[in-house]
C-alpha positions in Angstrom: 186.0 -8.9 -5.5 187.6 -6.2 -7.6 188.8 -7.4 -10.9 187.8 -11.0 -10.4 184.9 -12.7 -11.9 182.9 -15.5 -10.3 184.2 -18.1 -12.7 187.9 -17.3 -12.3 190.4 -19.0 -10.0 192.2 -16.6 -7.8 195.5 -16.4 -6.0 196.7 -14.3 -3.1 198.9 -11.3 -4.1 201.5 -11.3 -1.4 203.0 -8.1 -2.7 199.7 -6.3 -2.3 199.5 -7.5 1.4 202.9 -6.1 2.1 202.1 -2.8 0.4 198.9 -2.5 2.4 200.8 -2.9 5.7 203.5 -0.5 4.6 200.9 2.1 3.6 199.4 2.0 7.1 202.8 1.9 8.8 202.1 5.0 10.9 198.9 3.5 12.3 200.8 0.2 13.0 203.5 2.1 14.9 201.0 4.1 16.8 199.0 1.0 17.9 202.3 -0.7 18.8 203.3 2.2 21.0 199.9 2.3 22.7 200.2 -1.4 23.4 203.7 -1.0 24.8 202.4 1.9 27.0 199.5 -0.1 28.3 201.9 -3.0 29.1 204.3 -0.6 30.9 201.5 0.9 33.0 200.0 -2.5 33.8 203.4 -3.9 34.9 204.0 -0.9 37.1 200.6 -1.4 38.8 201.2 -5.0 39.7 202.5 -5.6 43.2 206.1 -6.8 43.0 207.0 -10.3 44.2 210.4 -11.3 45.6 211.9 -14.7 45.5 214.8 -16.2 47.5 216.4 -19.6 47.5 218.2 -21.9 50.0 220.1 -25.0 48.8 220.7 -28.2 50.7 223.3 -30.9 49.9 222.1 -34.4 50.7 225.1 -36.5 51.9 225.8 -39.1 54.6 227.2 -37.5 57.7 228.6 -39.2 60.8 229.8 -37.8 64.2 233.5 -36.9 64.4 234.2 -39.5 67.0 232.6 -42.3 65.0 234.7 -45.5 64.6 236.1 -45.4 61.2 236.4 -49.2 61.2 232.7 -49.6 61.9 230.6 -51.2 59.2 227.6 -48.9 60.1 227.9 -47.1 56.8 225.6 -49.6 55.2 222.8 -48.5 57.6 222.8 -45.0 56.1 220.4 -44.0 53.3 221.2 -44.9 49.7 222.0 -41.6 48.0 220.4 -42.4 44.6 217.8 -40.5 42.5 214.9 -42.1 44.4 216.3 -41.0 47.8 216.9 -37.4 46.6 213.3 -37.3 45.2 212.0 -38.7 48.5 213.8 -35.9 50.4 212.2 -33.3 48.0 208.8 -34.7 48.9 209.7 -34.7 52.6 210.5 -31.0 52.4 207.0 -30.4 51.1 205.3 -32.5 53.7 202.5 -30.9 55.9 204.4 -31.5 59.1 207.4 -29.4 58.1 205.2 -26.7 56.6 203.1 -26.5 59.8 206.3 -26.2 62.0 207.5 -23.3 59.8 204.2 -21.6 59.8 204.0 -21.8 63.6 207.6 -20.8 64.2 207.4 -17.8 61.9 203.8 -16.9 62.9 202.7 -16.7 59.3 199.0 -17.0 60.3 199.2 -13.4 61.5 200.1 -12.0 58.1 197.3 -11.0 55.7 199.4 -12.2 52.8 198.8 -15.8 53.8 195.0 -15.4 54.2 193.6 -13.3 51.4 190.2 -14.8 51.9 189.6 -12.7 54.9 189.9 -9.4 52.9 188.3 -10.9 49.8 187.7 -9.0 46.5 184.8 -7.9 44.4 185.7 -10.4 41.6 186.1 -13.3 44.1 182.7 -12.4 45.6 181.0 -12.4 42.2 182.5 -15.8 41.3 181.5 -17.3 44.6 177.9 -15.9 44.2 177.7 -17.5 40.8 178.9 -20.8 42.2 181.9 -20.7 39.8 184.4 -20.6 42.6 184.3 -22.3 46.0 184.0 -20.0 49.0 187.5 -19.9 50.6 186.0 -19.1 54.0 184.5 -22.6 54.1 188.0 -24.0 54.7 189.6 -23.8 58.1 192.1 -20.9 58.7 195.0 -23.3 59.1 194.2 -25.0 55.8 194.0 -21.6 54.0 197.4 -20.6 55.4 198.9 -23.9 54.3 197.4 -23.6 50.8 198.8 -20.1 50.4 202.2 -21.3 51.7 202.3 -24.2 49.2 201.4 -21.8 46.3 204.5 -19.7 47.1 206.8 -22.7 47.8 208.9 -24.5 45.2 211.2 -27.4 46.1 213.2 -29.1 43.4 216.3 -31.2 42.7 219.1 -29.5 40.9 219.7 -31.6 37.8 222.7 -33.9 37.8 223.5 -33.4 41.5 222.4 -34.2 45.1 221.5 -30.6 45.8 217.9 -29.6 46.6 216.7 -26.0 46.1 214.0 -24.4 48.3 212.5 -21.3 46.7 209.9 -19.1 48.3 208.0 -16.1 46.8 206.5 -13.3 48.8 205.5 -9.6 48.6 207.9 -9.0 51.5 211.6 -9.6 50.6 212.4 -10.3 54.2 209.8 -13.1 54.4 211.0 -14.4 51.0 214.5 -14.9 52.5 213.4 -16.0 56.0 211.1 -18.8 55.0 213.6 -21.0 52.9 216.2 -20.7 55.7 213.5 -21.7 58.3 212.5 -24.7 56.2 216.1 -25.8 55.9 216.6 -25.6 59.7 213.4 -27.5 60.4 214.3 -30.1 57.9 217.8 -30.6 59.4 216.3 -30.7 63.0 213.7 -33.3 61.9 216.4 -35.5 60.3 218.7 -35.2 63.3 215.7 -35.9 65.6 214.9 -39.0 63.6 218.4 -40.3 64.1 218.1 -39.6 67.9 214.8 -41.4 68.0 216.5 -44.3 66.2 219.4 -44.4 68.6 217.1 -44.2 71.7 214.9 -47.0 70.3 218.1 -49.0 69.7 219.3 -48.6 73.2 215.9 -49.5 74.7 215.7 -52.6 72.6 219.3 -53.7 73.2 219.3 -53.4 77.0 217.1 -56.5 77.7 218.6 -58.4 74.8 222.1 -57.9 76.2 221.0 -59.1 79.7 219.3 -62.1 78.2 222.4 -63.0 76.2 224.7 -62.7 79.2 222.6 -65.4 80.9 222.7 -67.6 77.8 226.5 -67.2 77.5 227.0 -68.2 81.2 224.8 -71.2 80.8 226.6 -72.3 77.7 230.1 -72.0 79.2 228.9 -73.8 82.3 227.7 -76.7 80.2 231.1 -76.8 78.5 233.0 -77.0 81.8 230.7 -79.7 83.2 231.1 -81.8 80.1 234.9 -81.6 80.2 234.9 -82.7 83.9 232.5 -85.5 83.3 234.4 -87.0 80.4 237.9 -86.1 81.5 238.6 -83.8 78.6 241.0 -81.6 80.4 242.4 -78.8 78.2 246.1 -78.7 77.3 248.3 -76.0 75.9 248.3 -77.6 72.5 244.6 -77.4 72.1 244.0 -81.2 72.2 242.6 -83.3 75.1 244.7 -84.9 77.8 244.6 -88.6 76.5 245.8 -87.4 73.1 248.6 -85.4 74.8 249.7 -88.5 76.8 249.6 -90.6 73.7 251.9 -88.1 71.9 254.3 -88.1 74.8 254.4 -92.0 75.0 255.0 -92.2 71.3 258.0 -89.8 71.5 259.5 -91.7 74.5 259.0 -95.1 72.8 260.8 -93.9 69.7 263.7 -92.7 71.8 264.0 -95.9 73.9 263.9 -98.0 70.7 266.8 -96.0 69.4 268.8 -96.6 72.6 268.1 -100.3 72.5 269.3 -100.5 68.9 272.4 -98.5 69.7 273.3 -100.7 72.7 272.9 -103.9 70.7 275.1 -102.5 68.0 277.8 -101.6 70.5 277.7 -105.0 72.1 278.0 -106.7 68.7 281.0 -104.7 67.8 282.7 -105.7 71.1 281.9 -109.4 70.5 283.3 -109.2 67.0 286.5 -107.7 68.3 286.9 -110.4 70.9 286.1 -113.2 68.5 288.6 -112.0 65.9 291.4 -111.2 68.3 291.6 -107.6 66.9 292.6 -104.7 69.1 289.7 -103.4 71.0 291.2 -100.1 71.9 289.5 -98.5 69.0 286.0 -99.2 70.2 284.3 -96.1 71.9 283.0 -98.1 74.9 286.5 -99.5 75.7 288.3 -96.2 75.1 285.9 -94.4 77.5 286.6 -96.9 80.4 289.2 -95.5 82.9 290.2 -99.0 84.0 290.9 -100.0 80.4 292.9 -96.8 80.0 295.1 -97.6 83.0 295.7 -101.2 81.9 296.6 -100.0 78.4 299.1 -97.6 79.9 300.7 -100.3 82.1 300.8 -102.6 79.1 302.6 -100.0 77.1 305.1 -99.4 79.8 306.0 -103.1 80.2 306.4 -103.4 76.5 308.8 -100.5 76.5 310.9 -102.0 79.3 311.1 -105.3 77.6 312.2 -103.6 74.3 314.9 -101.7 76.1 316.3 -104.7 78.1 316.3 -107.0 75.1 319.1 -105.1 73.6 321.4 -105.8 76.6 320.1 -109.0 78.1 319.4 -112.4 76.8 315.9 -113.8 76.4 316.2 -116.1 79.4 317.3 -113.4 81.7 315.2 -113.5 84.9 314.4 -109.8 84.6 313.1 -110.2 81.1 311.1 -113.3 82.1 309.6 -111.3 85.0 308.6 -108.5 82.7 307.0 -110.8 80.2 305.0 -112.5 83.0 303.7 -109.1 84.1 302.8 -108.2 80.5 300.8 -111.5 80.1 299.0 -110.8 83.3 298.1 -107.2 82.1 296.7 -108.6 78.8 294.6 -111.1 80.9 293.2 -108.2 82.9 292.5 -106.3 79.6 290.5 -109.2 78.3 288.6 -109.5 81.5 287.8 -105.8 81.5 286.6 -106.1 77.9 284.2 -108.8 79.0 282.9 -106.6 81.7 282.3 -103.8 79.2 280.6 -106.2 76.9 278.3 -107.4 79.7 277.6 -103.7 80.6 276.5 -102.9 77.1 274.4 -106.0 76.8 272.7 -105.0 80.1 271.9 -101.6 78.6 270.3 -103.3 75.6 268.2 -105.6 77.8 267.0 -102.6 79.9 266.1 -100.7 76.7 264.2 -103.8 75.5 262.2 -103.9 78.8 261.4 -100.2 78.6 260.3 -100.6 75.0 257.9 -103.4 75.9 256.4 -101.3 78.8 256.0 -98.3 76.6 254.3 -100.3 73.9 251.8 -101.6 76.5 251.1 -98.1 77.7 250.7 -96.8 74.2 248.0 -99.4 73.5 246.0 -98.4 76.6 246.3 -94.7 75.7 245.1 -95.3 72.1 241.9 -96.8 73.4 241.5 -93.8 75.8 242.2 -91.3 73.0 239.6 -92.9 70.8 237.0 -92.6 73.5 238.1 -89.0 74.2 237.6 -88.2 70.5 234.1 -89.4 70.6 233.4 -87.5 73.7 235.0 -84.3 72.2 232.3 -84.2 69.4 229.7 -83.3 72.0 232.2 -80.8 73.6 232.7 -79.1 70.3 229.0 -78.6 69.8 228.7 -77.1 73.2 231.7 -74.8 72.5 230.2 -73.6 69.2 227.0 -72.7 70.9 228.9 -70.8 73.6 231.0 -69.0 71.0 228.0 -68.0 69.0 226.2 -66.6 72.0 229.4 -64.8 73.1 229.9 -63.2 69.6 226.3 -62.1 69.5 226.7 -60.6 72.9 229.9 -58.7 71.9 228.1 -57.3 68.8 225.1 -56.1 70.8 227.5 -54.5 73.4 229.3 -52.7 70.6 226.0 -51.5 69.1 224.7 -50.5 72.5 227.9 -48.4 73.2 227.6 -46.7 69.8 223.9 -45.9 70.2 224.5 -44.7 73.7 227.3 -42.4 72.5 224.9 -40.8 70.0 222.2 -40.0 72.5 223.3 -36.3 72.5 221.6 -34.1 69.9 225.0 -32.8 68.6 226.3 -36.4 68.0 223.7 -37.3 65.4 223.9 -34.7 62.5 221.3 -34.9 59.7 222.3 -36.5 56.4 222.2 -33.0 54.8 223.8 -29.6 55.1 223.1 -26.1 54.0 225.4 -25.0 51.1 223.7 -21.8 50.3 221.4 -19.7 52.5 218.8 -17.4 51.2 219.5 -13.6 51.4 217.1 -10.8 51.2 216.4 -10.0 47.5 216.8 -6.5 46.2 215.0 -6.7 42.8 211.6 -8.3 42.3 211.5 -11.4 40.1 208.0 -10.4 38.9 207.0 -8.3 37.1 209.9 -7.8 34.6 208.9 -4.5 33.1 211.3 -4.5 30.0 210.4 -8.1 28.8 206.7 -7.5 29.3 206.8 -4.2 27.3 208.9 -5.8 24.5 206.6 -8.9 24.2 203.5 -6.7 24.3 204.9 -4.4 21.6 205.9 -7.3 19.3 202.5 -9.0 19.8 200.6 -5.7 19.1 202.7 -5.2 15.9 202.0 -8.7 14.7 198.3 -8.5 15.4 198.0 -5.1 13.7 199.7 -6.5 10.6 197.5 -9.6 10.6 194.3 -7.4 10.9 195.4 -5.2 7.9 196.2 -8.3 5.8 192.8 -9.9 6.6 191.0 -6.6 5.7 192.8 -6.6 2.3 191.9 -10.2 1.7 188.2 -9.7 2.5 188.0 -6.6 0.4 189.4 -8.5 -2.6 192.3 -6.1 -3.2 194.9 -8.8 -2.4 193.3 -11.4 -4.8 194.3 -11.8 -8.4 193.1 -14.1 -11.2 195.3 -17.0 -12.1 196.8 -16.6 -15.5 195.3 -18.9 -18.2 192.4 -20.0 -16.0 189.9 -19.5 -18.8 192.2 -20.7 -21.6 193.4 -24.3 -22.1 196.8 -24.9 -20.7 199.6 -25.0 -23.1 202.1 -27.8 -23.2 204.8 -27.6 -20.6 207.6 -27.1 -23.1 205.8 -24.4 -25.0 205.0 -22.4 -21.8 208.6 -22.7 -20.6 210.0 -21.9 -24.0 207.8 -18.9 -24.4 208.9 -17.5 -21.0 212.5 -18.5 -21.6 213.0 -17.1 -25.1 212.5 -13.3 -25.1 213.6 -13.0 -28.6 213.0 -15.2 -31.6 216.6 -15.7 -32.7 220.0 -15.2 -31.0 223.4 -15.1 -32.4 225.2 -18.5 -32.5 228.3 -18.4 -30.1 230.9 -21.1 -29.9 230.7 -23.5 -26.9 233.2 -23.6 -24.1 234.3 -26.9 -25.4 234.9 -25.6 -29.0 238.0 -24.0 -30.3 237.9 -20.2 -31.0 236.6 -19.6 -34.6 236.5 -16.6 -36.8 233.1 -15.0 -37.6 231.8 -15.9 -41.0 229.4 -13.8 -43.0 225.8 -14.7 -42.5 224.4 -17.0 -45.1 220.9 -17.7 -46.0 219.8 -20.7 -44.1 217.9 -23.5 -45.9 214.2 -23.4 -45.2 213.0 -25.7 -42.4 210.8 -28.6 -43.1 207.2 -27.9 -42.7 205.8 -31.3 -41.9 206.4 -32.3 -38.3 206.3 -35.6 -36.2 206.8 -36.8 -32.6 210.3 -35.4 -31.9 209.2 -32.7 -29.5 210.4 -31.7 -26.1 207.8 -33.9 -24.3 208.6 -36.9 -26.6 212.4 -36.5 -25.8 211.6 -36.2 -22.1 209.5 -39.4 -22.2 212.3 -41.2 -24.1 214.9 -40.1 -21.5 212.7 -41.2 -18.6 211.9 -44.6 -20.1 215.5 -45.3 -21.1 216.7 -44.4 -17.6 219.6 -42.5 -19.0 221.9 -40.9 -16.5 223.9 -38.5 -18.8 222.7 -36.6 -21.8 224.8 -34.2 -23.8 222.7 -31.5 -25.6 224.2 -29.9 -28.8 222.6 -26.7 -30.1 223.9 -26.0 -33.6 221.5 -23.1 -34.0 222.8 -21.3 -30.9 220.7 -20.0 -28.0 217.4 -21.2 -29.5 218.5 -24.8 -29.0 219.8 -23.9 -25.5 216.4 -22.5 -24.6 214.8 -25.8 -25.7 217.3 -27.7 -23.5 216.2 -25.6 -20.6 212.6 -26.5 -21.4 213.5 -30.2 -21.5 215.1 -30.0 -18.0 212.0 -28.2 -16.6 209.7 -30.8 -18.2 211.7 -33.6 -16.6 211.6 -31.9 -13.2 207.8 -31.4 -13.5 207.3 -35.2 -13.8 209.4 -35.8 -10.6 212.8 -36.5 -12.1 215.9 -35.2 -10.2 217.7 -33.4 -13.0 220.6 -30.9 -13.1 221.6 -28.9 -16.2 225.3 -28.0 -16.6 225.9 -24.8 -18.7 228.9 -25.4 -20.9 227.8 -22.9 -23.6 229.9 -19.9 -24.6 227.0 -17.4 -24.2 225.8 -18.6 -20.8 222.2 -18.4 -22.0 220.9 -21.3 -19.9 222.3 -19.5 -16.8 220.4 -16.4 -17.8 217.1 -18.3 -18.2 217.3 -20.4 -15.0 219.5 -18.5 -12.5 218.7 -15.6 -10.3 222.3 -14.3 -10.0 224.3 -13.9 -13.2 227.5 -13.8 -11.1 226.8 -17.1 -9.2 229.8 -19.5 -9.1 229.7 -22.3 -11.7 231.7 -24.6 -13.9 234.5 -22.3 -14.6 235.0 -21.4 -11.0 235.0 -25.1 -10.0 237.6 -26.0 -12.7 239.7 -23.0 -11.6 239.4 -24.0 -7.9 237.7 -20.7 -7.0 234.6 -22.4 -5.6 233.6 -25.6 -3.8 231.5 -28.3 -5.4 228.4 -27.5 -3.3 228.6 -23.8 -4.0 228.1 -24.3 -7.7 224.7 -26.0 -7.6 221.7 -23.7 -7.7 218.0 -24.1 -8.0 216.0 -23.1 -11.1 213.8 -20.1 -10.4 210.8 -21.6 -12.3 211.0 -25.3 -11.5 212.5 -28.0 -9.3 215.4 -28.5 -11.6 218.9 -27.6 -10.5 221.6 -25.6 -12.4 225.3 -25.5 -12.5 225.9 -22.1 -14.2 228.7 -21.1 -16.5 230.5 -19.2 -13.7 232.6 -16.0 -13.7 236.1 -17.3 -14.0 238.2 -17.1 -17.1 237.0 -19.7 -19.6 240.4 -20.3 -21.2 242.0 -20.9 -17.8 239.1 -23.1 -16.7 239.3 -25.3 -19.9 242.9 -26.2 -19.0 241.3 -28.5 -16.4 238.6 -29.9 -18.8 239.9 -33.4 -18.2 238.3 -33.2 -14.8 234.9 -32.7 -16.3 234.3 -36.4 -16.5 234.9 -36.8 -12.8 232.4 -34.0 -12.2 229.8 -35.6 -14.3 230.3 -39.0 -12.6 229.7 -37.4 -9.2 226.6 -35.6 -10.4 225.2 -38.9 -12.0 225.4 -40.6 -8.6 223.3 -37.8 -7.0 220.7 -37.1 -9.8 218.5 -39.2 -12.0 219.7 -37.3 -15.1 222.5 -34.9 -15.8 222.0 -32.7 -18.9 225.1 -31.0 -20.3 224.2 -28.1 -22.6 227.2 -27.6 -24.8 225.8 -25.0 -27.2 227.2 -25.1 -30.7 229.9 -27.7 -29.9 231.6 -30.1 -32.2 232.3 -33.8 -31.8 235.9 -33.2 -30.6 234.6 -31.0 -27.8 232.0 -33.5 -26.7 234.5 -36.3 -26.6 236.4 -34.4 -23.8 233.4 -34.6 -21.5 233.2 -38.4 -21.1 235.3 -41.4 -21.7 232.3 -43.6 -22.7 230.5 -43.3 -26.1 227.3 -44.8 -24.5 225.7 -41.5 -23.7 222.6 -39.7 -25.0 223.4 -37.1 -27.7 220.5 -34.6 -28.1 220.6 -32.4 -31.1 218.5 -29.4 -29.9 217.2 -27.7 -33.1 213.9 -25.8 -32.7 213.9 -25.0 -36.4 214.9 -28.2 -38.0 217.1 -27.9 -41.1 217.6 -31.2 -42.7 221.1 -30.6 -44.1 222.5 -29.4 -40.8 220.8 -32.2 -38.8 222.1 -34.9 -41.2 225.6 -33.5 -41.1 225.7 -33.3 -37.3 224.2 -36.8 -36.9 226.7 -38.3 -39.4 229.7 -36.7 -37.6 228.6 -38.1 -34.2 227.9 -41.6 -35.7 231.4 -41.6 -37.2 232.9 -40.7 -33.8 231.1 -43.8 -32.2 228.0 -42.1 -30.7 225.1 -44.4 -31.7 222.4 -42.9 -29.4 221.7 -39.6 -31.2 218.3 -38.0 -30.6 216.7 -35.0 -32.4 214.7 -32.5 -30.3 212.7 -29.8 -31.9 211.1 -26.8 -30.2 207.6 -27.8 -31.3 205.3 -30.8 -30.7 206.0 -32.3 -34.2 208.8 -32.6 -36.7 209.1 -33.2 -40.4 207.6 -36.5 -41.4 210.1 -37.1 -44.2 213.0 -36.7 -41.8 215.2 -39.8 -41.9 213.8 -42.2 -39.2 217.3 -43.2 -38.1 217.6 -39.8 -36.5 215.4 -41.0 -33.7 
């Protein structure tokens, strides 16, 4: 392979593959056009095929004169998914297909028997015993097979509609066959109903005749039983002895009441006579005409005596005569009262005699009624049998009349109707020239590009050696820092969290310590991983060099599987420049100003799996007015990532305190070139502010051995 030795690892140069295809673009276009032309010519050479469709709706149908109160609806087919699927299979049955073939004379068309004409390819396949000779099958079977290949019957999803689609080279046949199949299917269904009705009438006729005899016999037995046991029917529904007993009971109650009434009347008359009270207030006395005449005579005599007493003496003969007449009238009144009393007492005696006679008759009727009740048990059994036979006969008669009324072919419609008839298609459904040409052109284009790329790979021009494959791999932080720091030293700019400061003249920095120890990027990454810290604030007193080391730390943590995000809070935006692809991507300042959503500010690192929230493009001073919301932002990030690293640049303690309310956070002093005086001062300031977890991170694998150990 060009430029690659046998001991080197190689990688595929995707750019070279794209350039190779682009360099041969004219050839690719030419091959694509040729492929499209061949597809167009082939599509035009293919015989067109036409397709038409008829649709049937499966539903229960009854004749217009059917009894709406009939319960025959349960006898219809159950219109569920299984029934619809069964009708689909019925439409594809051989019987219906044969009827359509015979009615349309399809066996006369060459289209349905290609085996007669044959083809060279088919003859070769038959000669090689790869394909069965179609002429070995009977002509009828060949026509049926050709018919089935062109037929498609399916259920429209979510409905009771069945579609019948047929394909043919002749558009007239394509439209005629589905309609013919629908007609044959409806005729078959209607004929099945007629057969069912005819079979029902044939079966019901002897059954009805037999039931009539049974009903007559049962009713005859009921009549004979009634006559034998004297169970004559009455209007009330009970037997004759019970009806007589009821009548006797009513009469006995009435006579007992009359007897009691007569005895009471007689007692009242006796009481009046015994006490000497006036009896003219008694109803029986007042209703007697003789008593009324005597009372009138008595009243007249008393009136005369009263009138004469005023003018005559008591011993006057006339007064004596009147008094004698009055005494005679009173005697007659008493005698008449005795007669009335005797009459009332006679009524009471007669009522008593009638009561005794009725009671004797009632006893006899009770015995007869009990015997009639026992006899009625057998009568009820005979009546139930007769009623059952009569009801069954009436049911059979109703069924027979209904089946006989549906003997006509128009009276038994099929449980389906045509909702859409097939019409003669105008455009063929196959071949579709435009889609075939487009698919062929795209396939040719893709295949041409693949062939060119494979040629480049096999020639070795698209392979390149992997960088550093013959040299030992450098530590992760050194490689990342080397790629991330294009210049050795950058100007120190104030952090976003720091107050604006005036530039001071450069001073000669103290010399860094030469002896180094374990405070390297990898050591700090291991420390953060083992301590399970969720938030780390990185301070870079030396400026962008420290920010580059923080970027290397984030990438090192991402390489070992940590979910880490770096928040750029520097004034220079150098971490954004190292990790981001777009310098104008929305970031912290846009989020604090409300110019961007939270999800829009998170971006991926272009060289690792770490994530970045860049500085942003909004005004820093306006954004820092909402710096108090930074703690909420960091809390949200901590719940989504294993570690959140905030790179603050050259920030002071006051600026860091605005980030989080808690002092229990990791403070990382990122100083690639460790200067003891600067480190001690920074560490002391943070410890005075209450930050006890201060970690030093150098840009190299080691750090000065004589550095104070408490810096760790």
